N, CA, C and O atoms as a GROMACS GRO file, in nm:
protein
  300
    1UNK      N    1  14.321  11.440   9.641
    1UNK     CA    2  14.262  11.540   9.727
    1UNK      C    3  14.110  11.522   9.728
    1UNK      O    4  14.047  11.514   9.622
    2UNK      N    5  14.052  11.517   9.847
    2UNK     CA    6  13.908  11.500   9.858
    2UNK      C    7  13.839  11.635   9.855
    2UNK      O    8  13.889  11.733   9.910
    3UNK      N    9  13.724  11.637   9.792
    3UNK     CA   10  13.644  11.759   9.794
    3UNK      C   11  13.516  11.732   9.871
    3UNK      O   12  13.461  11.622   9.867
    4UNK      N   13  13.472  11.832   9.939
    4UNK     CA   14  13.353  11.817  10.020
    4UNK      C   15  13.229  11.847   9.937
    4UNK      O   16  13.225  11.944   9.861
    5UNK      N   17  13.128  11.762   9.951
    5UNK     CA   18  13.002  11.786   9.881
    5UNK      C   19  12.921  11.882   9.964
    5UNK      O   20  12.893  11.857  10.081
    6UNK      N   21  12.884  11.991   9.905
    6UNK     CA   22  12.802  12.090   9.974
    6UNK      C   23  12.659  12.076   9.930
    6UNK      O   24  12.630  12.044   9.814
    7UNK      N   25  12.569  12.100  10.022
    7UNK     CA   26  12.428  12.084   9.990
    7UNK      C   27  12.380  12.209   9.918
    7UNK      O   28  12.337  12.307   9.980
    8UNK      N   29  12.387  12.203   9.790
    8UNK     CA   30  12.343  12.314   9.709
    8UNK      C   31  12.201  12.293   9.660
    8UNK      O   32  12.135  12.194   9.693
    9UNK      N   33  12.156  12.387   9.580
    9UNK     CA   34  12.020  12.380   9.527
    9UNK      C   35  12.001  12.255   9.441
    9UNK      O   36  11.896  12.191   9.445
   10UNK      N   37  12.103  12.222   9.364
   10UNK     CA   38  12.093  12.107   9.274
   10UNK      C   39  12.078  11.975   9.353
   10UNK      O   40  11.997  11.890   9.317
   11UNK      N   41  12.158  11.960   9.460
   11UNK     CA   42  12.150  11.840   9.543
   11UNK      C   43  12.016  11.834   9.616
   11UNK      O   44  11.955  11.727   9.624
   12UNK      N   45  11.971  11.946   9.668
   12UNK     CA   46  11.842  11.949   9.738
   12UNK      C   47  11.729  11.912   9.642
   12UNK      O   48  11.637  11.840   9.679
   13UNK      N   49  11.736  11.961   9.520
   13UNK     CA   50  11.635  11.928   9.419
   13UNK      C   51  11.637  11.778   9.388
   13UNK      O   52  11.532  11.715   9.377
   14UNK      N   53  11.759  11.723   9.374
   14UNK     CA   54  11.771  11.580   9.349
   14UNK      C   55  11.711  11.499   9.462
   14UNK      O   56  11.640  11.401   9.439
   15UNK      N   57  11.740  11.538   9.588
   15UNK     CA   58  11.688  11.466   9.703
   15UNK      C   59  11.535  11.469   9.706
   15UNK      O   60  11.470  11.367   9.730
   16UNK      N   61  11.478  11.586   9.682
   16UNK     CA   62  11.331  11.596   9.681
   16UNK      C   63  11.270  11.507   9.573
   16UNK      O   64  11.172  11.438   9.598
   17UNK      N   65  11.330  11.510   9.455
   17UNK     CA   66  11.279  11.428   9.344
   17UNK      C   67  11.294  11.280   9.375
   17UNK      O   68  11.203  11.202   9.348
   18UNK      N   69  11.407  11.242   9.433
   18UNK     CA   70  11.430  11.101   9.467
   18UNK      C   71  11.328  11.053   9.568
   18UNK      O   72  11.270  10.945   9.552
   19UNK      N   73  11.304  11.132   9.673
   19UNK     CA   74  11.205  11.093   9.774
   19UNK      C   75  11.065  11.086   9.715
   19UNK      O   76  10.987  10.998   9.750
   20UNK      N   77  11.033  11.178   9.627
   20UNK     CA   78  10.901  11.179   9.566
   20UNK      C   79  10.880  11.054   9.479
   20UNK      O   80  10.772  10.995   9.477
   21UNK      N   81  10.985  11.014   9.407
   21UNK     CA   82  10.974  10.900   9.315
   21UNK      C   83  10.991  10.765   9.383
   21UNK      O   84  10.952  10.663   9.326
   22UNK      N   85  11.047  10.762   9.503
   22UNK     CA   86  11.080  10.633   9.564
   22UNK      C   87  10.982  10.591   9.674
   22UNK      O   88  11.009  10.496   9.747
   23UNK      N   89  10.871  10.658   9.688
   23UNK     CA   90  10.774  10.619   9.790
   23UNK      C   91  10.708  10.487   9.751
   23UNK      O   92  10.673  10.464   9.636
   24UNK      N   93  10.693  10.402   9.852
   24UNK     CA   94  10.630  10.273   9.829
   24UNK      C   95  10.485  10.279   9.872
   24UNK      O   96  10.452  10.344   9.971
   25UNK      N   97  10.398  10.211   9.799
   25UNK     CA   98  10.262  10.199   9.848
   25UNK      C   99  10.262  10.116   9.977
   25UNK      O  100  10.351  10.033   9.998
   26UNK      N  101  10.165  10.140  10.062
   26UNK     CA  102  10.158  10.071  10.190
   26UNK      C  103  10.161   9.920  10.171
   26UNK      O  104  10.231   9.850  10.245
   27UNK      N  105  10.087   9.869  10.075
   27UNK     CA  106  10.079   9.724  10.055
   27UNK      C  107  10.216   9.665  10.021
   27UNK      O  108  10.250   9.556  10.068
   28UNK      N  109  10.293   9.735   9.940
   28UNK     CA  110  10.426   9.684   9.904
   28UNK      C  111  10.521   9.693  10.024
   28UNK      O  112  10.599   9.600  10.047
   29UNK      N  113  10.516   9.802  10.100
   29UNK     CA  114  10.600   9.816  10.219
   29UNK      C  115  10.566   9.707  10.321
   29UNK      O  116  10.656   9.650  10.383
   30UNK      N  117  10.437   9.678  10.336
   30UNK     CA  118  10.395   9.573  10.430
   30UNK      C  119  10.444   9.437  10.382
   30UNK      O  120  10.486   9.355  10.464
   31UNK      N  121  10.439   9.411  10.253
   31UNK     CA  122  10.487   9.283  10.199
   31UNK      C  123  10.637   9.268  10.224
   31UNK      O  124  10.683   9.159  10.259
   32UNK      N  125  10.714   9.376  10.206
   32UNK     CA  126  10.859   9.371  10.231
   32UNK      C  127  10.885   9.344  10.378
   32UNK      O  128  10.967   9.259  10.413
   33UNK      N  129  10.814   9.417  10.466
   33UNK     CA  130  10.831   9.398  10.610
   33UNK      C  131  10.799   9.255  10.650
   33UNK      O  132  10.873   9.193  10.727
   34UNK      N  133  10.689   9.202  10.598
   34UNK     CA  134  10.648   9.066  10.631
   34UNK      C  135  10.752   8.964  10.586
   34UNK      O  136  10.783   8.870  10.659
   35UNK      N  137  10.806   8.983  10.466
   35UNK     CA  138  10.908   8.891  10.415
   35UNK      C  139  11.035   8.897  10.500
   35UNK      O  140  11.095   8.794  10.529
   36UNK      N  141  11.075   9.019  10.539
   36UNK     CA  142  11.194   9.033  10.624
   36UNK      C  143  11.172   8.971  10.761
   36UNK      O  144  11.261   8.907  10.817
   37UNK      N  145  11.052   8.991  10.816
   37UNK     CA  146  11.019   8.931  10.946
   37UNK      C  147  11.025   8.779  10.937
   37UNK      O  148  11.082   8.713  11.024
   38UNK      N  149  10.966   8.724  10.831
   38UNK     CA  150  10.965   8.579  10.813
   38UNK      C  151  11.106   8.524  10.798
   38UNK      O  152  11.138   8.417  10.850
   39UNK      N  153  11.191   8.597  10.728
   39UNK     CA  154  11.330   8.554  10.712
   39UNK      C  155  11.400   8.550  10.848
   39UNK      O  156  11.475   8.457  10.877
   40UNK      N  157  11.376   8.652  10.930
   40UNK     CA  158  11.437   8.654  11.063
   40UNK      C  159  11.385   8.540  11.148
   40UNK      O  160  11.461   8.482  11.226
   41UNK      N  161  11.257   8.506  11.136
   41UNK     CA  162  11.201   8.392  11.209
   41UNK      C  163  11.265   8.263  11.161
   41UNK      O  164  11.302   8.177  11.242
   42UNK      N  165  11.279   8.249  11.030
   42UNK     CA  166  11.340   8.129  10.973
   42UNK      C  167  11.485   8.113  11.017
   42UNK      O  168  11.533   8.001  11.034
   43UNK      N  169  11.555   8.224  11.036
   43UNK     CA  170  11.695   8.220  11.080
   43UNK      C  171  11.707   8.204  11.231
   43UNK      O  172  11.817   8.189  11.284
   44UNK      N  173  11.595   8.207  11.300
   44UNK     CA  174  11.596   8.189  11.444
   44UNK      C  175  11.631   8.315  11.522
   44UNK      O  176  11.665   8.306  11.640
   45UNK      N  177  11.625   8.430  11.459
   45UNK     CA  178  11.659   8.556  11.526
   45UNK      C  179  11.537   8.624  11.587
   45UNK      O  180  11.553   8.707  11.677
   46UNK      N  181  11.419   8.592  11.542
   46UNK     CA  182  11.294   8.648  11.596
   46UNK      C  183  11.198   8.535  11.623
   46UNK      O  184  11.201   8.436  11.550
   47UNK      N  185  11.117   8.544  11.718
   47UNK     CA  186  11.118   8.641  11.828
   47UNK      C  187  11.232   8.609  11.923
   47UNK      O  188  11.279   8.495  11.929
   48UNK      N  189  11.277   8.709  11.997
   48UNK     CA  190  11.388   8.685  12.089
   48UNK      C  191  11.346   8.589  12.200
   48UNK      O  192  11.230   8.588  12.240
   49UNK      N  193  11.439   8.508  12.249
   49UNK     CA  194  11.404   8.412  12.354
   49UNK      C  195  11.354   8.481  12.481
   49UNK      O  196  11.262   8.431  12.546
   50UNK      N  197  11.414   8.594  12.516
   50UNK     CA  198  11.370   8.670  12.632
   50UNK      C  199  11.353   8.816  12.590
   50UNK      O  200  11.452   8.890  12.586
   51UNK      N  201  11.231   8.858  12.558
   51UNK     CA  202  11.211   8.995  12.508
   51UNK      C  203  11.252   9.104  12.607
   51UNK      O  204  11.278   9.217  12.567
   52UNK      N  205  11.257   9.071  12.735
   52UNK     CA  206  11.292   9.172  12.836
   52UNK      C  207  11.444   9.180  12.860
   52UNK      O  208  11.490   9.263  12.939
   53UNK      N  209  11.520   9.095  12.794
   53UNK     CA  210  11.665   9.097  12.812
   53UNK      C  211  11.721   9.231  12.763
   53UNK      O  212  11.693   9.274  12.652
   54UNK      N  213  11.799   9.294  12.847
   54UNK     CA  214  11.861   9.421  12.811
   54UNK      C  215  11.773   9.543  12.833
   54UNK      O  216  11.812   9.654  12.799
   55UNK      N  217  11.654   9.523  12.890
   55UNK     CA  218  11.562   9.635  12.909
   55UNK      C  219  11.621   9.739  13.004
   55UNK      O  220  11.594   9.858  12.989
   56UNK      N  221  11.702   9.696  13.102
   56UNK     CA  222  11.761   9.790  13.196
   56UNK      C  223  11.851   9.890  13.124
   56UNK      O  224  11.849  10.010  13.154
   57UNK      N  225  11.928   9.841  13.029
   57UNK     CA  226  12.016   9.929  12.951
   57UNK      C  227  11.933  10.027  12.869
   57UNK      O  228  11.964  10.146  12.864
   58UNK      N  229  11.828   9.976  12.805
   58UNK     CA  230  11.742  10.063  12.724
   58UNK      C  231  11.679  10.172  12.810
   58UNK      O  232  11.673  10.288  12.768
   59UNK      N  233  11.633  10.136  12.930
   59UNK     CA  234  11.571  10.235  13.019
   59UNK      C  235  11.673  10.338  13.064
   59UNK      O  236  11.642  10.457  13.073
   60UNK      N  237  11.794  10.294  13.094
   60UNK     CA  238  11.898  10.387  13.139
   60UNK      C  239  11.932  10.487  13.028
   60UNK      O  240  11.946  10.606  13.054
   61UNK      N  241  11.945  10.438  12.906
   61UNK     CA  242  11.974  10.526  12.793
   61UNK      C  243  11.860  10.624  12.772
   61UNK      O  244  11.883  10.742  12.747
   62UNK      N  245  11.735  10.576  12.783
   62UNK     CA  246  11.619  10.663  12.765
   62UNK      C  247  11.618  10.773  12.870
   62UNK      O  248  11.589  10.888  12.839
   63UNK      N  249  11.648  10.739  12.995
   63UNK     CA  250  11.651  10.840  13.101
   63UNK      C  251  11.757  10.946  13.073
   63UNK      O  252  11.733  11.065  13.092
   64UNK      N  253  11.874  10.902  13.028
   64UNK     CA  254  11.982  10.996  12.998
   64UNK      C  255  11.942  11.088  12.884
   64UNK      O  256  11.960  11.210  12.892
   65UNK      N  257  11.887  11.031  12.778
   65UNK     CA  258  11.847  11.112  12.663
   65UNK      C  259  11.736  11.210  12.700
   65UNK      O  260  11.737  11.325  12.658
   66UNK      N  261  11.640  11.164  12.779
   66UNK     CA  262  11.531  11.252  12.821
   66UNK      C  263  11.582  11.366  12.908
   66UNK      O  264  11.535  11.479  12.896
   67UNK      N  265  11.677  11.338  12.996
   67UNK     CA  266  11.731  11.444  13.081
   67UNK      C  267  11.808  11.545  12.996
   67UNK      O  268  11.804  11.665  13.023
   68UNK      N  269  11.879  11.497  12.893
   68UNK     CA  270  11.951  11.589  12.804
   68UNK      C  271  11.852  11.677  12.727
   68UNK      O  272  11.875  11.797  12.709
   69UNK      N  273  11.743  11.618  12.682
   69UNK     CA  274  11.642  11.691  12.609
   69UNK      C  275  11.579  11.799  12.697
   69UNK      O  276  11.563  11.914  12.656
   70UNK      N  277  11.544  11.761  12.819
   70UNK     CA  278  11.482  11.857  12.910
   70UNK      C  279  11.576  11.971  12.942
   70UNK      O  280  11.534  12.087  12.944
   71UNK      N  281  11.704  11.940  12.966
   71UNK     CA  282  11.798  12.047  13.000
   71UNK      C  283  11.825  12.137  12.880
   71UNK      O  284  11.847  12.257  12.897
   72UNK      N  285  11.825  12.082  12.759
   72UNK     CA  286  11.850  12.165  12.642
   72UNK      C  287  11.731  12.253  12.610
   72UNK      O  288  11.748  12.362  12.554
   73UNK      N  289  11.610  12.210  12.644
   73UNK     CA  290  11.491  12.291  12.621
   73UNK      C  291  11.482  12.406  12.719
   73UNK      O  292  11.421  12.509  12.689
   74UNK      N  293  11.543  12.392  12.838
   74UNK     CA  294  11.538  12.497  12.937
   74UNK      C  295  11.634  12.610  12.906
   74UNK      O  296  11.616  12.721  12.956
   75UNK      N  297  11.734  12.585  12.825
   75UNK     CA  298  11.833  12.689  12.792
   75UNK      C  299  11.777  12.797  12.702
   75UNK      O  300  11.848  12.890  12.666
   0.00000   0.00000   0.00000
């Protein structure tokens, strides 16, 4: 039988403490990002051959999401 984890005070306290203790300095975060970017370049995944490929889909999704946001704010 599965039990559901409820967000109690103890869990919220743990989350706050975890976030407080796990922050990275900017220099370390930048080093990680740079290494991941370089790995993607080495694997041939970045930069994309055609950066504009799929832009129509992205724009269509953005329009839909923006219209949903506008209509929900009017309610």
